[in-house]
N, C-alpha and C positions, 0 to 999 in steps of 0.2 A: 504493500500500500504506500501511498505518497506520504512521506514523513511530514512535510510542511502542512499537508491537509489534516493529518492526525493532530498536529500541534494546534492548529486553528480550531478544530472541533473540541479539543480539550479545553482550550481557552474559553470558548463560548459556553461550555458546560460550567466551568468554574465561575464565570461572570454571572451566569444565571443563579448559581448558588449564593454568590455574594449579594446580588440584588435581593434574593429571598430573605437571607439572614438580616440584611439591612432593614427591610420593611417589617419583618417579624419582630424586630427589637426596637419598635417605635421610631425608626429612622434616626437613631441617635448613636449607633456604634460607628467608630472610626476604624481605621485599618488594624490597629493592635487587637481589638476584641474580635473583629471579624476573622482575623488570622487564627486566633485560638478556637473560634467556633469551627472553622474549616478543619483544623487539626483534630478536633474532637470527632469530626466526621470522617477522618482518615485521609484528608487531603494534605499532602506535604507541600507547603508553599511559604514563601518569605513574606514578611510584612511589607517590604518594598514593592513586591509584585502586586499584592492586594491593593496597596495604595494607588499604584498605576492603573489597575483595572477600574477602581472606583472613580478615579479622575476621568477615565474614558467614558464612564457611564454618568458623569455629573452627580455622583452620590457624595454628599458632604454632610457631616454631622453639624448641628447648630452650634455656633460659637458662644462662648460665655459672655455675659454682660457684666458691666462694672459692679463691683461690690458696693452695697449700701449699708451703712451701719444703723442698727435699730436699738442698740443697747443704751439704757439709761443708767449710768453709773453715778449720777449726782444724787446721792442719798446718804443718810447717816447710819445705815444698817451695818452690822459687823461684817468684816471681810476676813476670809480664811486664806492661809498660805497656798501657794501653787505646789502641790505634791507631785504633779506630773513632770514639770519642767520640760515639756515638749517631748517626753518619751511616750510615743504613741503606739508602742508595741506591747501586746498583752499575751501571756503564755496560755491562758485558758479563758473560757466564757465567764462572764460576771465577775471579773476582777476590776475592770475599769469601764465606767459609763461616762459618756460626754453628752451634754445637753445644750440646746440653744433654741432661739425663736427666729422665725423669718416671716415674711409677709407675702400675701397673694392678692392681686387685684381682680375684682369681678365687676360686672356692670351694676351690681347692687351695692358696691363699696368694698372696703378692705376686709380680708380675713388674715388671721395670724396662725401660724403653724409652729407648735412646740414639739421638738423631737428629742428622743433619748437613743443614743447609739451605743452598742457594745463594741469596744475597740478591738476585741479579739477577732471577730468575724465581720466587723463593720455593719452588722445587722441593726436595723431600726427596731428596737424592742419596746418602745412606747412612743405614742404621739397623741396630740390633741389639736383640734382646729376650731377656732371661734372668731367672732368679729370683734372681740374685746381683748386688748393686750393687758392682761392682768396676771396676778400670781396664781389664780385658779387655773388658768390655761396651762401654766408650767406644772402645777400640782397634778392635774388630770393626766398629763403625759407620764409623770413619775409614777403615779398610782397604777397606770396601765402596765408600766414596765415591771414594777414589783409584783403585780398580780401574775404576769406572764412568766416571770423568771425566778421568783423566790430567792432573792440574793442572800449570800452569806455575809458574815462580818468582815470578810476580806475585801469587800467591794469599796472602790473609790468612786465618788461622783464628782466630775469636773464640769464647771460651767464658767461663764463670764461673771462679772460683778453686777449684772443687771438687778434691778430692784425685785424682779420676780423670784430670782434665785437666792437673794439675800434676805428675803422676808422671813419673819419669825415662823410663819406657818410652814414654809418650805424647809427651813432648817430643822424644825421640829419633826417633820415627816422623815427626813433623812436620818435623824437621830433615833427615831422609833425603830428603824430597820438596822441600826448599828452600822450605817454607811458612813465611811470617812469622807470628809468634805475638802474639795480642792477648788481653787478659783484662779482664773487668769489674772495677769497683771492688768492694770487699768489701761483701757484703750488698745490692747494688743490682741488683735483677732488671730494672730498666728499661734497663740497659746492654746487656742481651741480649734486648730486648723482642720481636724477630721470632720467635725460636725458642720463647720463652715463649708467644707468641700461638698458634703452631702447636699446642703441647701443650694449651693451653686449648681450641682448636678440636677436636682429636681426642677430648678428654674430653667436650666438649659433644655432639659429633655421633656418637660411637661408644661410648666407654667408659661414660659415665653412663647411656646408653640400653640397655645390654646387661648381662645377668647371665651372666658366663662361668663355666661349670661346671668347665672344665679349663684349664690353662695352654696346652695345645696349641690349644684352640679360640680363646683370646685371641690367640695368635700368628698364626693363620690370618686372623682377622678384621682384625687390624692390618695385615697384609700386603695384604689386599684393599683396605682403606681407602686406604692410601698409594698403591698401584700402580694401582688401577682407578678410584679416585674422586678423591682429593686431587690427585695429580700429573696425571692424565689428563683429568679432567672438571670439577672444582670451580672455579667462577669466583672469582678473587681481586681484591678491590677495589683493592689497591695497583698491580696491573698491568692496569688498565683493564678489569677483569672478563674477562680471559682465564684459561684454565687455565695452570698452569706449563708443561706440555708445548707447548701451542699458542703461548705467548709465546716460547719458545725456538725453535720452528719458524719463526715469523715473523721472528725476529732473524736466523736463518741464511739465510732467503730474501732478506732485505734486503741482507745481505752479498753473497750471490751475484749479486743484481741490480746491486749497485754495481760489482762486479768486471766483470760483463758489459758494463755501460755504459761503463766506462773503457777496455775493450779493443776496443770497437766503433769 
């Protein structure tokens, strides 16, 4: 058979796969994640080649928009030391949680999204969304996380110095669960870079791509994004291009295998 013809057919087939992967993942994957998806399917290909094919097909992930600060640190509430010191690596689930709040525009007005992330898997373990930027918003996200995860007394909770996270009610709730408290330095978003990065991601991949007519529509789409895409499916570069759920499942399996081998 004609080798150039074979190569052209193979290229067309791979380009079809790239286009399908791109659209199945909300049209947000760039060449690195698509390369890993292809490798999972048994296609040996370089990221550079994937990028070239994407360019030929005019497939481009949405660029990030400028960061906007929403933290109110002008208050007299107690401040806690920064225990993380930008060490964003965790050896196991529920050792470090990071929290923050971001904003969402709808035709009915603003919504605010509070999230709690487990640094081990980058999984969103708690969130709350409401039209009021209050301590209750942050508390609801924390309550959801503690209900889902049942944290131990080894857990560190890190946040910025916003009034929601330094309120008496929030600090008391952390203390009830024996959770250690860590806070960023004033005005330094890089001290909480991982959760800031998630908010940049959800804005790039969902919020900036969608015109929400109602607050209820926005709430539903955020729920779907977190539960069915980000936690369950989206490959994360920090955890070897696993999804957060898969990364945690693999961790639990390794633990079980270790126990089995020791008892054998």
